[in-house]
VMD Tcl script that builds the backbone (N, CA, C; Angstrom):
set m [mol new atoms 354]
animate dup $m
set s [atomselect $m all]
$s set {name element resname resid chain x y z} {
  {N N MET 1 A 0.845 -1.188 0.000}
  {CA C MET 1 A 0.000 0.000 0.000}
  {C C MET 1 A 0.889 1.251 0.000}
  {N N VAL 2 A 0.503 2.237 -0.789}
  {CA C VAL 2 A 1.253 3.484 -0.904}
  {C C VAL 2 A 0.883 4.401 0.246}
  {N N LYS 3 A 1.894 4.944 0.902}
  {CA C LYS 3 A 1.656 5.880 2.002}
  {C C LYS 3 A 1.529 7.283 1.428}
  {N N MET 4 A 0.431 7.920 1.748}
  {CA C MET 4 A 0.199 9.275 1.290}
  {C C MET 4 A 0.602 10.237 2.394}
  {N N SER 5 A 1.299 11.293 2.013}
  {CA C SER 5 A 1.713 12.301 2.989}
  {C C SER 5 A 1.376 13.677 2.429}
  {N N LYS 6 A 1.388 14.660 3.294}
  {CA C LYS 6 A 1.086 16.026 2.866}
  {C C LYS 6 A 2.130 16.527 1.883}
  {N N LYS 7 A 3.391 16.218 2.126}
  {CA C LYS 7 A 4.452 16.643 1.208}
  {C C LYS 7 A 4.286 15.973 -0.153}
  {N N LYS 8 A 4.018 14.665 -0.149}
  {CA C LYS 8 A 3.835 13.937 -1.404}
  {C C LYS 8 A 2.631 14.497 -2.170}
  {N N TYR 9 A 1.570 14.827 -1.446}
  {CA C TYR 9 A 0.386 15.409 -2.075}
  {C C TYR 9 A 0.718 16.766 -2.697}
  {N N LYS 10 A 1.388 17.634 -1.945}
  {CA C LYS 10 A 1.742 18.964 -2.460}
  {C C LYS 10 A 2.608 18.848 -3.706}
  {N N ASP 11 A 3.560 17.920 -3.694}
  {CA C ASP 11 A 4.421 17.717 -4.863}
  {C C ASP 11 A 3.608 17.236 -6.061}
  {N N ALA 12 A 2.644 16.351 -5.811}
  {CA C ALA 12 A 1.818 15.807 -6.892}
  {C C ALA 12 A 0.883 16.867 -7.471}
  {N N VAL 13 A 0.450 17.794 -6.649}
  {CA C VAL 13 A -0.483 18.844 -7.097}
  {C C VAL 13 A 0.222 19.877 -7.962}
  {N N LEU 14 A 1.498 20.117 -7.703}
  {CA C LEU 14 A 2.257 21.141 -8.422}
  {C C LEU 14 A 2.190 20.903 -9.932}
  {N N ASP 15 A 1.743 21.898 -10.665}
  {CA C ASP 15 A 1.608 21.858 -12.124}
  {C C ASP 15 A 0.678 20.749 -12.620}
  {N N SER 16 A -0.318 20.393 -11.820}
  {CA C SER 16 A -1.290 19.371 -12.217}
  {C C SER 16 A -2.552 19.984 -12.808}
  {N N GLY 17 A -2.714 21.286 -12.670}
  {CA C GLY 17 A -3.948 21.938 -13.078}
  {C C GLY 17 A -5.091 21.630 -12.131}
  {N N GLY 18 A -4.768 20.934 -11.025}
  {CA C GLY 18 A -5.801 20.556 -10.065}
  {C C GLY 18 A -6.594 19.337 -10.505}
  {N N VAL 19 A -6.091 18.609 -11.504}
  {CA C VAL 19 A -6.787 17.435 -12.041}
  {C C VAL 19 A -6.507 16.233 -11.134}
  {N N ILE 20 A -7.553 15.693 -10.551}
  {CA C ILE 20 A -7.423 14.596 -9.592}
  {C C ILE 20 A -6.738 13.380 -10.207}
  {N N THR 21 A -7.050 13.035 -11.444}
  {CA C THR 21 A -6.422 11.881 -12.089}
  {C C THR 21 A -4.908 12.056 -12.158}
  {N N THR 22 A -4.458 13.247 -12.512}
  {CA C THR 22 A -3.025 13.524 -12.571}
  {C C THR 22 A -2.401 13.399 -11.192}
  {N N ILE 23 A -3.054 13.975 -10.197}
  {CA C ILE 23 A -2.545 13.912 -8.821}
  {C C ILE 23 A -2.454 12.460 -8.359}
  {N N ALA 24 A -3.505 11.693 -8.603}
  {CA C ALA 24 A -3.538 10.284 -8.190}
  {C C ALA 24 A -2.430 9.490 -8.876}
  {N N ASN 25 A -2.264 9.692 -10.184}
  {CA C ASN 25 A -1.212 8.981 -10.914}
  {C C ASN 25 A 0.170 9.306 -10.366}
  {N N ARG 26 A 0.407 10.562 -10.071}
  {CA C ARG 26 A 1.711 10.968 -9.528}
  {C C ARG 26 A 1.962 10.367 -8.146}
  {N N MET 27 A 0.883 10.163 -7.408}
  {CA C MET 27 A 1.024 9.590 -6.059}
  {C C MET 27 A 0.984 8.064 -6.078}
  {N N GLY 28 A 0.629 7.483 -7.220}
  {CA C GLY 28 A 0.551 6.031 -7.326}
  {C C GLY 28 A -0.651 5.437 -6.624}
  {N N VAL 29 A -1.758 6.202 -6.600}
  {CA C VAL 29 A -2.989 5.749 -5.944}
  {C C VAL 29 A -4.165 5.989 -6.877}
  {N N THR 30 A -5.347 5.582 -6.443}
  {CA C THR 30 A -6.557 5.805 -7.231}
  {C C THR 30 A -7.126 7.196 -6.952}
  {N N ARG 31 A -8.024 7.619 -7.827}
  {CA C ARG 31 A -8.725 8.885 -7.608}
  {C C ARG 31 A -9.487 8.841 -6.288}
  {N N LYS 32 A -10.137 7.707 -6.033}
  {CA C LYS 32 A -10.907 7.548 -4.795}
  {C C LYS 32 A -10.009 7.704 -3.571}
  {N N ALA 33 A -8.806 7.165 -3.653}
  {CA C ALA 33 A -7.868 7.289 -2.529}
  {C C ALA 33 A -7.539 8.756 -2.265}
  {N N VAL 34 A -7.371 9.525 -3.329}
  {CA C VAL 34 A -7.092 10.959 -3.159}
  {C C VAL 34 A -8.287 11.647 -2.519}
  {N N TYR 35 A -9.499 11.364 -3.023}
  {CA C TYR 35 A -10.696 11.978 -2.439}
  {C C TYR 35 A -10.865 11.575 -0.973}
  {N N ASP 36 A -10.659 10.307 -0.662}
  {CA C ASP 36 A -10.765 9.845 0.727}
  {C C ASP 36 A -9.755 10.566 1.606}
  {N N TRP 37 A -8.529 10.705 1.099}
  {CA C TRP 37 A -7.458 11.374 1.850}
  {C C TRP 37 A -7.826 12.846 2.068}
  {N N LEU 38 A -8.365 13.495 1.038}
  {CA C LEU 38 A -8.767 14.906 1.170}
  {C C LEU 38 A -9.921 15.070 2.158}
  {N N ASN 39 A -10.772 14.069 2.266}
  {CA C ASN 39 A -11.838 14.123 3.276}
  {C C ASN 39 A -11.253 14.073 4.684}
  {N N ARG 40 A -10.145 13.362 4.845}
  {CA C ARG 40 A -9.483 13.312 6.154}
  {C C ARG 40 A -8.681 14.581 6.437}
  {N N TYR 41 A -8.157 15.196 5.372}
  {CA C TYR 41 A -7.331 16.405 5.511}
  {C C TYR 41 A -7.872 17.516 4.616}
  {N N PRO 42 A -9.053 18.044 4.921}
  {CA C PRO 42 A -9.679 19.043 4.032}
  {C C PRO 42 A -8.850 20.316 3.870}
  {N N GLU 43 A -7.975 20.593 4.805}
  {CA C GLU 43 A -7.134 21.793 4.681}
  {C C GLU 43 A -6.177 21.694 3.483}
  {N N MET 44 A -5.951 20.483 2.985}
  {CA C MET 44 A -5.048 20.284 1.848}
  {C C MET 44 A -5.736 20.580 0.516}
  {N N LEU 45 A -7.041 20.704 0.535}
  {CA C LEU 45 A -7.800 21.001 -0.680}
  {C C LEU 45 A -7.393 22.346 -1.281}
  {N N LYS 46 A -6.935 23.264 -0.429}
  {CA C LYS 46 A -6.570 24.601 -0.919}
  {C C LYS 46 A -5.450 24.552 -1.957}
  {N N PHE 47 A -4.561 23.560 -1.868}
  {CA C PHE 47 A -3.470 23.460 -2.835}
  {C C PHE 47 A -3.997 23.074 -4.221}
  {N N LYS 48 A -4.982 22.182 -4.245}
  {CA C LYS 48 A -5.631 21.807 -5.503}
  {C C LYS 48 A -6.367 23.007 -6.080}
  {N N GLU 49 A -7.066 23.749 -5.233}
  {CA C GLU 49 A -7.817 24.924 -5.689}
  {C C GLU 49 A -6.875 26.001 -6.238}
  {N N GLN 50 A -5.706 26.162 -5.626}
  {CA C GLN 50 A -4.727 27.135 -6.123}
  {C C GLN 50 A -4.234 26.742 -7.516}
  {N N GLU 51 A -4.037 25.444 -7.731}
  {CA C GLU 51 A -3.612 24.967 -9.049}
  {C C GLU 51 A -4.707 25.200 -10.085}
  {N N GLU 52 A -5.954 24.994 -9.694}
  {CA C GLU 52 A -7.072 25.252 -10.609}
  {C C GLU 52 A -7.110 26.730 -10.984}
  {N N GLU 53 A -6.860 27.600 -10.032}
  {CA C GLU 53 A -6.854 29.038 -10.310}
  {C C GLU 53 A -5.716 29.397 -11.260}
  {N N LYS 54 A -4.564 28.768 -11.095}
  {CA C LYS 54 A -3.430 29.038 -11.984}
  {C C LYS 54 A -3.759 28.666 -13.425}
  {N N ILE 55 A -4.424 27.523 -13.613}
  {CA C ILE 55 A -4.751 27.099 -14.972}
  {C C ILE 55 A -5.806 28.027 -15.576}
  {N N LEU 56 A -6.734 28.521 -14.754}
  {CA C LEU 56 A -7.716 29.488 -15.252}
  {C C LEU 56 A -7.035 30.802 -15.635}
  {N N ASP 57 A -6.061 31.222 -14.842}
  {CA C ASP 57 A -5.302 32.432 -15.188}
  {C C ASP 57 A -4.595 32.257 -16.531}
  {N N MET 58 A -3.990 31.083 -16.734}
  {CA C MET 58 A -3.297 30.817 -17.994}
  {C C MET 58 A -4.275 30.853 -19.170}
  {N N ALA 59 A -5.464 30.292 -18.969}
  {CA C ALA 59 A -6.474 30.298 -20.032}
  {C C ALA 59 A -6.911 31.728 -20.349}
  {N N GLU 60 A -7.088 32.539 -19.311}
  {CA C GLU 60 A -7.480 33.930 -19.547}
  {C C GLU 60 A -6.389 34.690 -20.287}
  {N N ILE 61 A -5.140 34.463 -19.923}
  {CA C ILE 61 A -4.030 35.133 -20.611}
  {C C ILE 61 A -4.023 34.743 -22.083}
  {N N SER 62 A -4.241 33.458 -22.361}
  {CA C SER 62 A -4.295 32.983 -23.746}
  {C C SER 62 A -5.457 33.630 -24.498}
  {N N LEU 63 A -6.605 33.685 -23.843}
  {CA C LEU 63 A -7.782 34.287 -24.468}
  {C C LEU 63 A -7.550 35.768 -24.751}
  {N N PHE 64 A -6.977 36.484 -23.795}
  {CA C PHE 64 A -6.718 37.908 -23.990}
  {C C PHE 64 A -5.726 38.129 -25.126}
  {N N SER 65 A -4.764 37.227 -25.245}
  {CA C SER 65 A -3.801 37.307 -26.340}
  {C C SER 65 A -4.507 37.160 -27.684}
  {N N GLN 66 A -5.483 36.269 -27.745}
  {CA C GLN 66 A -6.247 36.086 -28.981}
  {C C GLN 66 A -7.075 37.325 -29.299}
  {N N VAL 67 A -7.625 37.956 -28.268}
  {CA C VAL 67 A -8.396 39.194 -28.481}
  {C C VAL 67 A -7.469 40.278 -29.030}
  {N N LYS 68 A -6.267 40.374 -28.457}
  {CA C LYS 68 A -5.307 41.374 -28.939}
  {C C LYS 68 A -4.934 41.135 -30.397}
  {N N SER 69 A -4.989 39.876 -30.825}
  {CA C SER 69 A -4.690 39.535 -32.218}
  {C C SER 69 A -5.910 39.693 -33.119}
  {N N LYS 70 A -6.982 40.237 -32.542}
  {CA C LYS 70 A -8.229 40.506 -33.255}
  {C C LYS 70 A -8.931 39.235 -33.732}
  {N N ASP 71 A -8.800 38.151 -32.966}
  {CA C ASP 71 A -9.517 36.916 -33.270}
  {C C ASP 71 A -10.996 37.137 -32.967}
  {N N PHE 72 A -11.850 36.984 -33.989}
  {CA C PHE 72 A -13.268 37.291 -33.834}
  {C C PHE 72 A -13.934 36.413 -32.779}
  {N N GLY 73 A -13.677 35.119 -32.801}
  {CA C GLY 73 A -14.311 34.201 -31.853}
  {C C GLY 73 A -13.966 34.542 -30.415}
  {N N ALA 74 A -12.699 34.834 -30.161}
  {CA C ALA 74 A -12.270 35.187 -28.815}
  {C C ALA 74 A -12.880 36.520 -28.390}
  {N N THR 75 A -12.910 37.474 -29.309}
  {CA C THR 75 A -13.484 38.787 -29.012}
  {C C THR 75 A -14.969 38.660 -28.680}
  {N N LYS 76 A -15.687 37.891 -29.482}
  {CA C LYS 76 A -17.114 37.691 -29.234}
  {C C LYS 76 A -17.338 37.019 -27.885}
  {N N TYR 77 A -16.503 36.034 -27.560}
  {CA C TYR 77 A -16.642 35.326 -26.285}
  {C C TYR 77 A -16.427 36.274 -25.102}
  {N N ILE 78 A -15.390 37.096 -25.167}
  {CA C ILE 78 A -15.124 38.059 -24.080}
  {C C ILE 78 A -16.292 39.018 -23.926}
  {N N LEU 79 A -16.788 39.530 -25.035}
  {CA C LEU 79 A -17.913 40.473 -24.958}
  {C C LEU 79 A -19.161 39.819 -24.392}
  {N N SER 80 A -19.413 38.554 -24.753}
  {CA C SER 80 A -20.640 37.897 -24.281}
  {C C SER 80 A -20.527 37.418 -22.840}
  {N N THR 81 A -19.327 37.391 -22.277}
  {CA C THR 81 A -19.172 36.974 -20.880}
  {C C THR 81 A -18.795 38.171 -20.004}
  {N N LYS 82 A -17.613 38.669 -20.165}
  {CA C LYS 82 A -17.161 39.776 -19.329}
  {C C LYS 82 A -17.794 41.112 -19.729}
  {N N GLY 83 A -18.312 41.201 -20.956}
  {CA C GLY 83 A -18.917 42.445 -21.432}
  {C C GLY 83 A -20.423 42.509 -21.263}
  {N N LYS 84 A -20.998 41.562 -20.521}
  {CA C LYS 84 A -22.460 41.539 -20.350}
  {C C LYS 84 A -22.987 42.830 -19.745}
  {N N ASN 85 A -22.247 43.371 -18.770}
  {CA C ASN 85 A -22.729 44.581 -18.108}
  {C C ASN 85 A -22.729 45.787 -19.046}
  {N N ARG 86 A -22.116 45.651 -20.216}
  {CA C ARG 86 A -22.128 46.709 -21.219}
  {C C ARG 86 A -23.176 46.447 -22.295}
  {N N GLY 87 A -23.962 45.403 -22.092}
  {CA C GLY 87 A -25.045 45.121 -23.022}
  {C C GLY 87 A -24.743 44.048 -24.056}
  {N N TYR 88 A -23.558 43.451 -23.995}
  {CA C TYR 88 A -23.204 42.404 -24.951}
  {C C TYR 88 A -23.699 41.055 -24.447}
  {N N ILE 89 A -25.015 40.863 -24.532}
  {CA C ILE 89 A -25.594 39.589 -24.102}
  {C C ILE 89 A -26.317 38.968 -25.283}
  {N N GLU 90 A -26.372 37.662 -25.272}
  {CA C GLU 90 A -27.112 36.966 -26.307}
  {C C GLU 90 A -28.443 36.537 -25.734}
  {N N LYS 91 A -29.468 36.645 -26.542}
  {CA C LYS 91 A -30.794 36.216 -26.129}
  {C C LYS 91 A -31.135 34.938 -26.876}
  {N N SER 92 A -31.802 34.075 -26.191}
  {CA C SER 92 A -32.264 32.835 -26.790}
  {C C SER 92 A -33.783 32.907 -26.872}
  {N N GLU 93 A -34.316 32.688 -28.061}
  {CA C GLU 93 A -35.759 32.738 -28.237}
  {C C GLU 93 A -36.265 31.396 -28.751}
  {N N GLN 94 A -37.404 30.965 -28.214}
  {CA C GLN 94 A -38.057 29.749 -28.673}
  {C C GLN 94 A -39.550 30.009 -28.738}
  {N N ILE 95 A -40.172 29.424 -29.714}
  {CA C ILE 95 A -41.632 29.497 -29.793}
  {C C ILE 95 A -42.159 28.119 -29.448}
  {N N ILE 96 A -43.029 28.079 -28.451}
  {CA C ILE 96 A -43.619 26.837 -27.985}
  {C C ILE 96 A -45.110 26.922 -28.255}
  {N N GLU 97 A -45.617 25.952 -28.990}
  {CA C GLU 97 A -47.047 25.967 -29.306}
  {C C GLU 97 A -47.803 25.114 -28.308}
  {N N HIS 98 A -48.922 25.679 -27.891}
  {CA C HIS 98 A -49.794 24.966 -26.960}
  {C C HIS 98 A -51.218 25.177 -27.414}
  {N N GLN 99 A -51.901 24.119 -27.773}
  {CA C GLN 99 A -53.274 24.165 -28.273}
  {C C GLN 99 A -53.416 25.196 -29.397}
  {N N GLY 100 A -52.423 25.181 -30.293}
  {CA C GLY 100 A -52.488 26.039 -31.466}
  {C C GLY 100 A -52.076 27.476 -31.242}
  {N N GLU 101 A -51.799 27.860 -30.023}
  {CA C GLU 101 A -51.397 29.241 -29.746}
  {C C GLU 101 A -49.890 29.292 -29.550}
  {N N GLY 102 A -49.267 30.318 -30.066}
  {CA C GLY 102 A -47.828 30.497 -29.890}
  {C C GLY 102 A -47.515 31.209 -28.588}
  {N N ILE 103 A -46.500 30.742 -27.898}
  {CA C ILE 103 A -46.043 31.383 -26.666}
  {C C ILE 103 A -44.570 31.699 -26.861}
  {N N LYS 104 A -44.166 32.906 -26.575}
  {CA C LYS 104 A -42.775 33.300 -26.751}
  {C C LYS 104 A -42.166 33.585 -25.382}
  {N N PHE 105 A -41.087 32.872 -25.056}
  {CA C PHE 105 A -40.340 33.092 -23.820}
  {C C PHE 105 A -39.000 33.702 -24.180}
  {N N ILE 106 A -38.622 34.742 -23.504}
  {CA C ILE 106 A -37.278 35.300 -23.650}
  {C C ILE 106 A -36.609 35.161 -22.289}
  {N N ILE 107 A -35.517 34.423 -22.252}
  {CA C ILE 107 A -34.812 34.187 -21.001}
  {C C ILE 107 A -33.490 34.942 -21.077}
  {N N GLU 108 A -33.281 35.837 -20.127}
  {CA C GLU 108 A -32.062 36.639 -20.109}
  {C C GLU 108 A -31.302 36.390 -18.824}
  {N N ARG 109 A -29.988 36.383 -18.929}
  {CA C ARG 109 A -29.108 36.323 -17.760}
  {C C ARG 109 A -28.211 37.548 -17.807}
  {N N GLN 110 A -28.119 38.226 -16.693}
  {CA C GLN 110 A -27.231 39.373 -16.624}
  {C C GLN 110 A -26.438 39.310 -15.334}
  {N N ASN 111 A -25.146 39.543 -15.439}
  {CA C ASN 111 A -24.252 39.616 -14.282}
  {C C ASN 111 A -24.358 38.398 -13.365}
  {N N GLY 112 A -24.532 37.204 -13.944}
  {CA C GLY 112 A -24.579 35.994 -13.147}
  {C C GLY 112 A -25.855 35.779 -12.369}
  {N N ASP 113 A -26.855 36.666 -12.591}
  {CA C ASP 113 A -28.141 36.498 -11.903}
  {C C ASP 113 A -28.840 35.266 -12.446}
  {N N PRO 114 A -29.784 34.701 -11.677}
  {CA C PRO 114 A -30.558 33.580 -12.225}
  {C C PRO 114 A -31.359 34.036 -13.433}
  {N N PRO 115 A -31.703 33.110 -14.330}
  {CA C PRO 115 A -32.450 33.499 -15.535}
  {C C PRO 115 A -33.790 34.138 -15.183}
  {N N LYS 116 A -34.175 35.112 -15.984}
  {CA C LYS 116 A -35.471 35.758 -15.827}
  {C C LYS 116 A -36.302 35.428 -17.054}
  {N N VAL 117 A -37.514 34.952 -16.843}
  {CA C VAL 117 A -38.402 34.638 -17.947}
  {C C VAL 117 A -39.355 35.797 -18.132}
  {N N LYS 118 A -39.460 36.260 -19.376}
  {CA C LYS 118 A -40.359 37.374 -19.693}
  {C C LYS 118 A -41.509 36.856 -20.517}
}
mol reanalyze $m
mol bondsrecalc $m
mol representation Tube
mol addrep $m
């Protein structure tokens, strides 16, 4: 049986992106073993969360680089997510028929609020 330690866990988490499978493989244990161990030592979860934040930062830097290069898809994505408060939101419309009558629902999300049905 492989002995798991806090140092071994921290080393396995480094540059893992916070991916449990990667951490488990580096430690020579199963994913379940890592989850069980984290349940015993929940304070160690912060190291995995820090790695997840690092990978998100890297993704944002890459995305911003694409926007600077005037990539349309990246620009549209930034505007539809981070630019929502400036009015760059997409609306989804569907027509649902009920007993021959058309009903139109417009569902909007703004600033992470729950969807509003109009």
